[in-house]
N, C-alpha and C positions, 0 to 999 in steps of 0.2 A: 515471698513475703510470709507465707504460711509457716515455712520452716524457721524463719527468723523469729516469728511470734512464739513458736514452740520452744525455741532455744531460750528466749528471754523469759518466758513463763516458767520454764524449768529452773532457770537461775533464780528467779524470784522465789520459787518454792523452796529451793535449797537454802537460800538466805533466811527465809522465814523459819525453817526448821532449826537452823543454827541459832537464830535469835531466841526461839523458844527454849532451847537447851541452856543458853546463857542466862536467861532470866528465871529459870525454874527455882533455884534456891531462894531467890528474893521473893518470888511469888508466894512461896510457903510462909515466909515471915510476914508478908503483907496480909495474907489471908488470916493468919492468927491475930494480927493487930486489928483487922477489920471486925473479926468476931468479938474480940474483947470490947471494942468501941460500941458495937451494936448492942451488946449485952448491958453495958454501962448506961446507954442512952435510950433503952427501950421505952421506959415510962414517958420520958420527954417527947420522944418521937410519936408515941401514941397521942399525947395531948396536942401536939402540933398538928398532926393529921386530922384529929377530931375538930379542932378549931377551923382549920382550912375547909373542911367539909361543910361546916356551918356557914362560913363566910362566902363560899363560892356562889350559892344561889342568890345571896343578898347583893353581891357585886354585879352578877349577871342581870338582876332585876333593875338595878340602878343604872347600868350601862355606862359607867365611867370609872376611871382609876381613882382610888382613894389612898391618901398618904397621911398617916397618923403616927406620931411618936416613934419614928424610926422603922415603921412597917409600911410597906406599899403593896396594895393589892392592885395589880395591873389588869385592867379590862382590855381584852383583845377581841375585836370584832373580826370574824372570818366568814367569808362566803365560799361555798363549794358548788360545783356544778355536777350534775348527773351526766357523766360521759356517755353512757349507753343511750340515755334519753336524747342527748344532743345529736348523737350520730343518727338516731332514728329521725329526728327533726330535720337533719341535714339531707336526708333522702328526699324530703318534700321541698326543702328550701336550701339548695346547694350553696348559696352565697354565705351561709353560716360558716362554712369551712374556711373562709378567708380569715377567720379569727383563731383558727387552730395553729398552735405553735408547738414545734417538736422540741423536746428537751431531753435528749439522750445523755446518758452518763455511764461511767464504768465503775464497778465495784470489784473488789478482789476478795476471794474466800481462800485463805491460806490454811493448809493443814499439814 
């Protein structure tokens, strides 16, 4: 199984390198267009970012989504847990571990 994985990963690496070679000329053109776009819209981008920075705390304080004239500010409530703290707590109360869910995944870093 380990050899099969090595063979498949080697093949994926080779395909990735070939892909990068194929897209290189297009990437240069795309980068030039993106730079021109960013230069042409810099002032507008700054104004948009400034307004969003002013609006963000107001929406957070109101704690609800607002929709006005084609613009929607979406309020998203999110809770997070302190994993290290929960694990320490689980040492005292092991039944907490019944709520633990594994969520493994695979990412690829191609070069």
